C-alpha beads as a LAMMPS data file, in Angstrom:
LAMMPS data file: protein, C-alpha beads

215 atoms
214 bonds

1 atom types
1 bond types

-500.0 500.0 xlo xhi
-500.0 500.0 ylo yhi
-500.0 500.0 zlo zhi

Masses

1 110.0

Atoms # bond

1 1 1 -443.922 -0.020 21.172
2 1 1 -446.495 0.525 18.441
3 1 1 -445.758 -2.968 17.080
4 1 1 -446.509 -4.472 20.505
5 1 1 -449.817 -2.604 20.716
6 1 1 -450.836 -3.726 17.212
7 1 1 -449.978 -7.329 18.047
8 1 1 -451.954 -7.158 21.303
9 1 1 -454.979 -5.686 19.537
10 1 1 -454.844 -8.391 16.869
11 1 1 -454.640 -11.028 19.568
12 1 1 -457.769 -9.799 21.371
13 1 1 -459.657 -9.351 18.099
14 1 1 -459.087 -12.992 17.198
15 1 1 -460.037 -14.239 20.670
16 1 1 -463.509 -15.805 20.475
17 1 1 -465.109 -17.596 23.408
18 1 1 -467.761 -19.120 21.153
19 1 1 -465.115 -20.754 18.975
20 1 1 -463.317 -22.017 22.088
21 1 1 -466.565 -23.556 23.433
22 1 1 -467.487 -25.358 20.208
23 1 1 -463.924 -26.291 19.254
24 1 1 -462.677 -29.799 18.459
25 1 1 -461.464 -31.594 21.589
26 1 1 -459.653 -34.388 19.757
27 1 1 -456.375 -32.465 20.012
28 1 1 -456.795 -32.098 23.775
29 1 1 -457.491 -35.824 24.102
30 1 1 -454.265 -36.772 22.345
31 1 1 -452.296 -34.306 24.470
32 1 1 -453.939 -35.755 27.590
33 1 1 -452.819 -39.264 26.579
34 1 1 -449.308 -37.904 26.025
35 1 1 -449.302 -36.302 29.486
36 1 1 -450.451 -39.553 31.105
37 1 1 -447.774 -41.508 29.206
38 1 1 -445.086 -39.060 30.347
39 1 1 -446.313 -39.334 33.946
40 1 1 -446.253 -43.158 33.854
41 1 1 -442.782 -43.196 32.303
42 1 1 -441.522 -40.673 34.879
43 1 1 -442.934 -42.726 37.779
44 1 1 -441.304 -45.928 36.492
45 1 1 -437.974 -44.187 35.923
46 1 1 -438.225 -42.509 39.351
47 1 1 -438.391 -45.863 41.133
48 1 1 -435.874 -47.478 38.781
49 1 1 -433.097 -44.903 39.113
50 1 1 -433.549 -44.592 42.879
51 1 1 -433.190 -48.364 43.184
52 1 1 -430.129 -48.439 40.933
53 1 1 -428.493 -45.576 42.834
54 1 1 -429.152 -46.976 46.307
55 1 1 -426.044 -48.271 48.046
56 1 1 -427.946 -51.000 49.855
57 1 1 -430.155 -52.634 47.241
58 1 1 -431.758 -54.821 49.908
59 1 1 -433.423 -53.563 53.058
60 1 1 -431.772 -54.641 56.336
61 1 1 -433.247 -57.824 57.751
62 1 1 -435.149 -57.627 61.052
63 1 1 -434.435 -61.270 61.872
64 1 1 -431.497 -62.731 63.756
65 1 1 -428.144 -63.119 62.020
66 1 1 -428.661 -59.894 60.090
67 1 1 -425.090 -59.821 58.751
68 1 1 -425.297 -63.383 57.448
69 1 1 -428.629 -62.753 55.720
70 1 1 -427.304 -59.530 54.211
71 1 1 -424.222 -61.329 52.912
72 1 1 -426.324 -64.081 51.318
73 1 1 -428.602 -61.534 49.670
74 1 1 -425.696 -59.612 48.176
75 1 1 -423.919 -62.809 47.123
76 1 1 -426.826 -64.690 45.542
77 1 1 -429.489 -62.076 44.690
78 1 1 -427.396 -59.142 43.495
79 1 1 -426.350 -60.967 40.269
80 1 1 -430.016 -60.950 39.203
81 1 1 -430.273 -57.257 40.089
82 1 1 -427.145 -56.573 38.041
83 1 1 -428.759 -58.228 35.006
84 1 1 -431.827 -55.973 35.390
85 1 1 -429.624 -52.870 35.651
86 1 1 -427.604 -53.848 32.601
87 1 1 -430.598 -54.745 30.437
88 1 1 -432.408 -51.540 31.417
89 1 1 -429.589 -49.166 30.505
90 1 1 -428.683 -51.126 27.371
91 1 1 -432.255 -50.794 26.073
92 1 1 -432.221 -47.058 26.759
93 1 1 -429.006 -46.697 24.798
94 1 1 -430.506 -48.739 21.946
95 1 1 -433.093 -45.993 21.490
96 1 1 -430.881 -43.018 22.252
97 1 1 -427.580 -43.841 20.534
98 1 1 -428.605 -44.800 17.019
99 1 1 -425.149 -44.196 15.500
100 1 1 -423.281 -46.391 18.008
101 1 1 -422.415 -50.000 17.248
102 1 1 -423.679 -52.717 19.594
103 1 1 -420.271 -53.536 21.203
104 1 1 -419.711 -49.864 22.018
105 1 1 -423.284 -49.606 23.290
106 1 1 -422.808 -52.552 25.656
107 1 1 -419.545 -51.159 26.989
108 1 1 -421.165 -47.724 27.498
109 1 1 -424.024 -49.268 29.494
110 1 1 -421.443 -51.145 31.565
111 1 1 -419.496 -47.929 32.262
112 1 1 -422.664 -46.059 33.301
113 1 1 -423.803 -48.776 35.719
114 1 1 -420.330 -49.158 37.185
115 1 1 -420.041 -45.403 37.740
116 1 1 -423.468 -45.341 39.430
117 1 1 -422.584 -48.203 41.773
118 1 1 -419.189 -46.714 42.684
119 1 1 -420.641 -43.268 43.422
120 1 1 -423.413 -44.903 45.494
121 1 1 -420.742 -45.876 48.024
122 1 1 -419.499 -42.281 48.087
123 1 1 -422.844 -40.489 48.278
124 1 1 -426.258 -41.592 47.053
125 1 1 -427.156 -38.044 46.008
126 1 1 -424.475 -38.142 43.326
127 1 1 -425.397 -41.646 42.173
128 1 1 -429.071 -40.628 41.863
129 1 1 -428.170 -37.658 39.673
130 1 1 -426.038 -39.927 37.505
131 1 1 -428.668 -42.681 37.298
132 1 1 -431.516 -40.406 36.192
133 1 1 -429.456 -38.549 33.567
134 1 1 -429.879 -41.073 30.728
135 1 1 -433.580 -41.996 31.245
136 1 1 -434.750 -38.387 31.336
137 1 1 -432.459 -37.453 28.429
138 1 1 -434.267 -40.171 26.465
139 1 1 -437.608 -38.610 27.396
140 1 1 -436.398 -35.142 26.393
141 1 1 -435.229 -36.331 22.971
142 1 1 -438.552 -38.085 22.397
143 1 1 -440.546 -34.947 23.208
144 1 1 -438.408 -32.557 21.171
145 1 1 -437.684 -34.800 18.188
146 1 1 -439.894 -37.919 17.926
147 1 1 -438.536 -38.616 14.426
148 1 1 -435.102 -39.166 15.999
149 1 1 -436.081 -42.734 16.874
150 1 1 -435.982 -45.258 14.041
151 1 1 -437.679 -48.430 15.180
152 1 1 -436.185 -50.532 12.404
153 1 1 -432.682 -49.572 13.511
154 1 1 -433.552 -50.511 17.112
155 1 1 -435.043 -53.844 15.988
156 1 1 -431.928 -54.636 13.948
157 1 1 -429.698 -53.966 16.965
158 1 1 -431.878 -56.119 19.231
159 1 1 -431.731 -58.964 16.715
160 1 1 -427.929 -58.717 16.670
161 1 1 -427.599 -58.870 20.479
162 1 1 -427.235 -62.708 20.619
163 1 1 -423.978 -62.306 18.717
164 1 1 -422.572 -60.304 21.653
165 1 1 -423.946 -62.391 24.540
166 1 1 -420.447 -63.323 25.739
167 1 1 -419.452 -59.659 25.902
168 1 1 -422.601 -58.779 27.852
169 1 1 -422.136 -61.630 30.332
170 1 1 -418.491 -60.630 30.839
171 1 1 -419.582 -57.070 31.714
172 1 1 -422.281 -58.342 34.102
173 1 1 -419.762 -60.553 35.911
174 1 1 -417.424 -57.590 36.291
175 1 1 -420.253 -55.444 37.722
176 1 1 -420.975 -58.171 40.276
177 1 1 -417.282 -58.485 41.144
178 1 1 -416.887 -54.725 41.669
179 1 1 -420.016 -54.682 43.846
180 1 1 -418.646 -57.453 46.070
181 1 1 -415.316 -55.623 46.372
182 1 1 -417.131 -52.426 47.368
183 1 1 -419.181 -54.314 49.981
184 1 1 -416.018 -55.875 51.428
185 1 1 -414.294 -52.486 51.592
186 1 1 -417.363 -50.980 53.289
187 1 1 -417.434 -53.809 55.847
188 1 1 -413.722 -53.363 56.502
189 1 1 -414.217 -49.631 57.001
190 1 1 -416.986 -50.202 59.563
191 1 1 -414.857 -52.843 61.287
192 1 1 -412.009 -50.351 61.698
193 1 1 -414.238 -47.381 62.445
194 1 1 -417.700 -48.518 63.596
195 1 1 -420.673 -46.513 62.420
196 1 1 -421.996 -44.249 65.160
197 1 1 -425.647 -44.522 66.110
198 1 1 -426.820 -40.936 66.244
199 1 1 -430.179 -41.907 67.677
200 1 1 -428.759 -43.197 70.984
201 1 1 -426.949 -40.947 73.494
202 1 1 -423.684 -41.988 75.075
203 1 1 -423.590 -43.408 78.601
204 1 1 -422.162 -40.148 79.930
205 1 1 -424.971 -38.187 78.348
206 1 1 -427.514 -40.551 79.921
207 1 1 -425.916 -40.017 83.337
208 1 1 -426.127 -36.244 82.876
209 1 1 -429.807 -36.501 82.020
210 1 1 -430.457 -38.625 85.149
211 1 1 -428.578 -36.136 87.341
212 1 1 -430.584 -33.251 85.925
213 1 1 -433.874 -35.040 86.502
214 1 1 -432.968 -36.011 90.055
215 1 1 -431.996 -32.460 91.051

Bonds

1 1 1 2
2 1 2 3
3 1 3 4
4 1 4 5
5 1 5 6
6 1 6 7
7 1 7 8
8 1 8 9
9 1 9 10
10 1 10 11
11 1 11 12
12 1 12 13
13 1 13 14
14 1 14 15
15 1 15 16
16 1 16 17
17 1 17 18
18 1 18 19
19 1 19 20
20 1 20 21
21 1 21 22
22 1 22 23
23 1 23 24
24 1 24 25
25 1 25 26
26 1 26 27
27 1 27 28
28 1 28 29
29 1 29 30
30 1 30 31
31 1 31 32
32 1 32 33
33 1 33 34
34 1 34 35
35 1 35 36
36 1 36 37
37 1 37 38
38 1 38 39
39 1 39 40
40 1 40 41
41 1 41 42
42 1 42 43
43 1 43 44
44 1 44 45
45 1 45 46
46 1 46 47
47 1 47 48
48 1 48 49
49 1 49 50
50 1 50 51
51 1 51 52
52 1 52 53
53 1 53 54
54 1 54 55
55 1 55 56
56 1 56 57
57 1 57 58
58 1 58 59
59 1 59 60
60 1 60 61
61 1 61 62
62 1 62 63
63 1 63 64
64 1 64 65
65 1 65 66
66 1 66 67
67 1 67 68
68 1 68 69
69 1 69 70
70 1 70 71
71 1 71 72
72 1 72 73
73 1 73 74
74 1 74 75
75 1 75 76
76 1 76 77
77 1 77 78
78 1 78 79
79 1 79 80
80 1 80 81
81 1 81 82
82 1 82 83
83 1 83 84
84 1 84 85
85 1 85 86
86 1 86 87
87 1 87 88
88 1 88 89
89 1 89 90
90 1 90 91
91 1 91 92
92 1 92 93
93 1 93 94
94 1 94 95
95 1 95 96
96 1 96 97
97 1 97 98
98 1 98 99
99 1 99 100
100 1 100 101
101 1 101 102
102 1 102 103
103 1 103 104
104 1 104 105
105 1 105 106
106 1 106 107
107 1 107 108
108 1 108 109
109 1 109 110
110 1 110 111
111 1 111 112
112 1 112 113
113 1 113 114
114 1 114 115
115 1 115 116
116 1 116 117
117 1 117 118
118 1 118 119
119 1 119 120
120 1 120 121
121 1 121 122
122 1 122 123
123 1 123 124
124 1 124 125
125 1 125 126
126 1 126 127
127 1 127 128
128 1 128 129
129 1 129 130
130 1 130 131
131 1 131 132
132 1 132 133
133 1 133 134
134 1 134 135
135 1 135 136
136 1 136 137
137 1 137 138
138 1 138 139
139 1 139 140
140 1 140 141
141 1 141 142
142 1 142 143
143 1 143 144
144 1 144 145
145 1 145 146
146 1 146 147
147 1 147 148
148 1 148 149
149 1 149 150
150 1 150 151
151 1 151 152
152 1 152 153
153 1 153 154
154 1 154 155
155 1 155 156
156 1 156 157
157 1 157 158
158 1 158 159
159 1 159 160
160 1 160 161
161 1 161 162
162 1 162 163
163 1 163 164
164 1 164 165
165 1 165 166
166 1 166 167
167 1 167 168
168 1 168 169
169 1 169 170
170 1 170 171
171 1 171 172
172 1 172 173
173 1 173 174
174 1 174 175
175 1 175 176
176 1 176 177
177 1 177 178
178 1 178 179
179 1 179 180
180 1 180 181
181 1 181 182
182 1 182 183
183 1 183 184
184 1 184 185
185 1 185 186
186 1 186 187
187 1 187 188
188 1 188 189
189 1 189 190
190 1 190 191
191 1 191 192
192 1 192 193
193 1 193 194
194 1 194 195
195 1 195 196
196 1 196 197
197 1 197 198
198 1 198 199
199 1 199 200
200 1 200 201
201 1 201 202
202 1 202 203
203 1 203 204
204 1 204 205
205 1 205 206
206 1 206 207
207 1 207 208
208 1 208 209
209 1 209 210
210 1 210 211
211 1 211 212
212 1 212 213
213 1 213 214
214 1 214 215
């Protein structure tokens, strides 16, 4: 108890408002830049992981032939989205997994994306948690241990990526194939058991409402 009192007294004795007022603000400026950088990174990652974890990557079309347009979007545009997903997670792993060889890194990025897309068809809440795990882990490592990242090692791995282009393309094709299979299974499920529209009452419920109003 006495030690706590001595420490508290020493703290208040060293507290000087004059020194605080005339102190150097350069440290605060650098911390402010760090806070802004963290906020920008978090905003980018927020939109990125929510897009990756969304089951329907494209918004439903309001035009006629909605199913046809949706099919064409998933068939022709999703391959480009898959490339963005794969490149994004591969770059994150380049910074985070410094002791992993490039082939293992590419296969790990493939496994992460595939797991996110599969869980998106189960529940998007789970896929969101999975998608944001790696980006925010990267941020945490950077804040706690900035010396962990060795830029030369990252540059060397990036320069060696052309040697593994066939492996990367093979993984991207498999991601696209799995996505198409999942879309087909989802369409088959809705064909067998149509999705209920919760916003519209049944005909019987409408008749009950009319009877109540007329009484």
